[in-house]
Each structure stands twice: as structure tokens, then as C-alpha cells.
C-alpha positions, 0 to 999 in steps of 0.5 A: 438465450435465457434472461438476464443471469444476475436476476437469479442470484441472491443479494442481501441489501448492502450488496444491492447498495454496491451493486446499484451505485453508478461510481466508475470505482468502488471500493468494498472492505469487508468482513470475512464471510460477507459476501465478496465473492457473491458480490463479484459474481453479480457484477460480472453477470451484469457487465456480461450482459454487454457485446464484445466486453472483456471482463477480468477477474484477479485474485492473488494467485491463479489458484485462489482465482480458480479455488474462489470463483471458477466453479462459482461462476460456472455454475452462475452463467447459463449453458445458453449463453456460453460458446466455449470454457477453457478450463486450463486458461480459466476463460469463458467466451460467450455468444454476443462476444463477450470474454470473461477470463480468471487471472492470478497477480502473482505474476503482473507482467502477463497482465499487461497491455489489455483493454478491461472493460469491467476489473474486478480485484478479490483478497486485494489486501494480499495484492501487491500496491504496483500491480493496480497501480502500474500494471492493471489500471491503465488497462481500463485507460482505453475502454473508459472500464470500470474497476470494484476493489474488494479485500479484508483490511490487512493494515493500513496497505494500499486497500487502505489508500483506495478505500480512502479516496472513495470517503471524500465524498461525491464532490471534493475540493483537490490540493489547490482547492478547486471542485472535483467529481469524485469516480470513486466510492468506497464502503466497510461492511461488517461481517455481521451486516450480511442476514446469511451469517448467524450472529451466534457464529460471530459470536463463537469467532470472537471468543476463539480470536485475539480482539484484533484478529477480530476486528479485522476478520469480522469488523473490516478494521484497519489495524496496525500490522503485529510484529511492527518494527517502528511500533510506536509509529501511528498515522493518526498522531504523525501523518499530516500537513507538514510541508518543506519550509526553505527557511530551515536547514534541510536533512537528506537520509539516503538508503543506496539501495538499487530498487529502490533508491530511497531518499527521506528529506527531513527539516528540523522545526524551532519547536524541536520537532524533526519534519519528514517533509519529502521523499525521492524513491526511484525504482532500479535506478543509481547514485547518479540519478538521485543525485540528479533528482536531489539536486533539481529539487533543491538546487535553490537551497543547496547549501542547506543540505546535509546529507545522511547516507547509507555508511556502506556508501563510503565503500561501495563503487558505483559500477562503470565509475570506480568511485563511492556512492558518496564520492558521486554525491559530493561531485553533484555539489552535496558537500556536507555528508555526515555518516558513521564509519561503520554501520550502527547496531539495527537495534540501536537506529531502530530504537533512535527511530521509535523514541522520535515518534513518541518517547516513553513519556509519551512525547512525539519529537517527529512527524510526517508530510501526507505525501510521503506514501512510500515512507509512511507505508514502510513505518507502518508496514515493516515487520520482524521475522517471525519470532526473532527480532531480525527485520523481515526484507520480503516486502521491500518496504524497510529502504525509506526508514533505514534512510531516515535511520541514518540520518536520526542515529546521528542526530539523536543516538539512542542510548541504553539506558541502565538501572541501578538499585536494590532489588527486594 
């Protein structure tokens, strides 16, 4: 066979920095046209030299995988290395027994149950987090395989989370103070760091785009989403170390959506703030399982707990039991349950929560523990449908925020104000 194919591919200095780094898990956050596709090809061509490897390239959809990588990869791999191409399934079998496969993440159940040696996830910002955490990450366990996660920022989603893992340094201290060797490394590269992109092109884009979009797309900057429901929430201000205090009252906002069932645990503080200290988010669950989990975590302080459920829980019967969701909570020992007889207006509930995050005078009245990942994601990424004030529920992120809102709406209700005076 001919020489190693990655030696023929050009790379600039920043790509070489990533390419040569020895960490098992790499995350590259880069601006548009920085060279993410070239980075993927380089990595695949180097890994395929080893015999009997399974290499996967995963894009958000099957069509995207074909459009981004298929022709590029066929051109990069010398023909004398190849035994067969499968155009329909987008697989390449090599003479040394290595197999390269291109996949789409839009059907995650088809990605389970294999042992992968190199996994490349491209345009990761448009892939659901569970596809990485629950489906693709386990495929590397039996092989000790490597992963390269590549994308352009799209708010503070899971791409940001794995990027931050790589920013801890080569050695860091875990929550118990123990020294750990970091298997992650991450980089953030603006488009301008690629020598193959003329500066004039970047400046032209700067003139054609709004500032926020330019920062996200060309400077690889993580930005908050437009049209955010909870626009007052800012992780730099509100997220931190805000732990549970057994001496304080416990408020639990409860949303009864089956997938997921969401409980948000809050505590009023002596200084007047409310801290979100914990969350219970259960997929494919029910009210009884949620009550059991809350009881397991907080049975010692059950007399100090007040639950603020979705008002619909008073009417909704749980299948097979003939009881309402609120009846189940009371039967589980949660005696203090506060709810309104009918749903508050969504706008009023949202306004009440936003005011807690930041009032008009700049006062911050609510904080959230950094461990509450689902609730943080909900406050950061829940948006309105374009051109409306209707919450977009397609991502399924709003359930913890709804749970929080049921509590805040009762304890700190929003009251609209009218200004009176003379207009001149």
C-alpha cells in the first residue's frame, strides 16, 4: 500500500496543535471555515493506519454526514488501501481490516452496541446531549477508544460542558480534593486563526452580520440564545456553589410531565435570596417514583418540606390507581402541598421567575447550584417560538423551569404595574 495518507493533507498550526495532542478526549470549538472538516479527515486518516479499527464519523443527520465528509474522505484515502466502498451505507473497508463508517445522530438508537476505536462528532452543537452521554460515550468503553468533538458554539449547551472539562488543566482536584489526571483537552479557535481564510472575508462577514451572531459563528464565542424565555438568567452571575442546608426550609417545585418528571429543590435564605440546591429529573417515570426518590434524599427533613406542584396534578389521575398526583405525594408523607386551583398565566409565572433572577433595579434574588445541570439548561435554552410569545417545547427543556415557576409564582407572585400621569 502507498504511504500514510494523512501525510499528504495540509494543516495549519492550530490544527497541528490539536492533531499532535495525546489526550484521549478532545473538544474543538471553532469558528466557521476554520478547518473542522480537514481536522476530521486528518484524524481519520491517521487512525486508519492501525489494523482492525472501527472509526465512526457522526454528524447531526445522515444527509449532513454525506454532504460534509463522504466525498472528501474518498478523495483523501488512496485507492490501493481500499477493499470496498458502500455508497448507500457510507462505509469504507480497508485492506488492513479497518472499517470507516459515516453516521447520522438523528436516529440515536441505531448507534448503540458497538466498540469504536475513534469517534468523531462533527457539528456537535446540533446533536442532542443524550446522544453523546447515553449512546456514543459507552461505545468507547470496551476499546478504550478516543473521541474528538467538534463544533461551533450554540448557546451554553452540552458542547460548552465538554469544552469546560478540557479547560481544567492536565491535573485538577475533584470535589473531594483528590488530584486527578485529566483525559480531556479543549481548544477555542476563532476563524481568523486559520491562515487559509483571508482577513477581508472575515471583515466582510463582520459588516454583514449582527454582533452576537458574528461572535458566535466567527469568533467561536458561546452566546446566550435569542428569544430566551428566561432572559434575566446569566450563568456567570447565578451559577455557583449553593449547597443544601438542612437547617433551612425546603421548597420543591414539581412538574408532572412523564418524560421527564421534574422536581426542583429550593431553599429560602436568611438574606432573602432563594437558592436552587438540587434537582430530581427522571426520564420515563411517574409520580410514585418521584415521591420515592424525594423521600430517599430528604426523609430526615420531610417535616420541613413544602411541595409546589403543577395545579393540574389535583385533577389528573395516575393510571391504574385512581388517585391524583397530589394525593400520591401526600400518601408518601409530604403533608405540606401548596398550589393554585387553576394555572397562573404563563407570562405572569415567567415574569415572576425573571424578576427573581434580576429585578429592574439590578437586585439578584435567586441563585442555583452548579450541579443542577438540567435546570440550568432549561433556564438558558428555553426559547419562544419565532415571532410569538409561545414557549417552544420541541427541545423538552422547560419542565424543570416550570417546576421552579410553580413555587416562585406562589411565594413571590408577579403583579403588573400601571403607570399613571400626564403625557405631554
